[in-house]
N, C-alpha and C positions, 0 to 999 in steps of 0.2 A: 470684757473680764478682767479681773483687776485682783489676784492675790493680798490677804490680807495676811501678817505674820505678828503673835503680839508678843509680846517680854514683857516682861519686870521694869524694863525702861520706857517702855514706848512701841508704837508700832509702824514694823516698817510694808510699805504698799509696793509690788510689784507688778507693774501691768504685765498685758498681753506680750506684745509688741519683742519686751527685753526676755522674754521666754523662749517663746518661737526663733530668740535669737541666737542665743546659751545652745539651745538644743540642736540650732543646723551648726554651728560652728563644728562640735563635738560631733558631729557625724561626720562634716568633712574631715575631721583628723586623720577617720580610721582610714586604714586600707582598703585597696580595695573600691572606694567610693570613686564614682568622676564627677558626679555634681549630683545638684537636687532636684529635680525634679518638680513643677505643676499642670496635673492634669486639669484642663475643663469640660467636665459632665457633659457641657453641653452636645460638642461633638468629639468628644475624646483624643484629639491633637493632645497632647505630652511635648510640653517645652522644658528646654534646659532653661538655668536660674543659672546668673551668676553671683559672685556674693550678694552687690548689693542689692537681690530680691531673695537672700536666704528663707524669708521670713514665708516666702508662699510657698517653700516645700514640706509646710511641718505646719501643722496639728495640733494644741494646743487644749482640754478640757480641764476644768476644776469639777470635784466630783469629790465631795466630806473628805475638804483639804487634803487633797491629794487627788495628781496632776496624772491625766491618762495623755501618751504623746503616742503621735501617730507620723511617719516618717515617707517622703515618695522619695527614691534616688535610682539613680541610673551611677549600676555598678562596668567596670573593665573586663570584658571578653576576658576569660581561660582562670578566673580568681573563683574559685566558693562560694557562691552564694550564700549557703549556709553560717559560715564560717562568717561573712563578711556581713551579715545582717545580727552573727551572735556578735560579735564582737561591738558594733551600731550602738545594739542594746544594753548591755554592758557599761559602754563609758558615757552614751547618753545622759546614761538612770546614774550616778558619779558621779555624772560633771553638774547635773540637776539640783541633786541631793545633797552635795557639797558649796555651791553656788549661794543657793535660796533658800536652801533649809527644809523645804518639801519636801515631802513623802510623794514619788513615783512609782501609782502604782502599776501600771502597763507603758511596755514602752512599742507597737506596734508599727511593721516594717513594709514600706510596698514596696517592687521593685516594677519601676517605670519602665526601665528600657538596661539596653546592655552596649557598651561603646567596642567599637570592635577598633 
């Protein structure tokens, strides 16, 4: 997937990997999130991802020139999951819209685990 942004002086192309990393780094800045996770659907095993594999914990879809973002995270024990997710949604939406100029339609957060 590749995003095209046309303006008066030309066209900007943003590849999917850039969008994935932007969303992942924006999520990791939020308080209460421990790591991104990747769920392998075949066996249900959740693996923790470091910063080098950040894009595997994020899925991005482009529909009608708007982004849909899915995040898979692991949160810290004792923190309000609802507040962490609200902060992540707001931060990811703001960072993606301000850095790319694309409109974010939806940000979905799936909590895959809790670190004790």
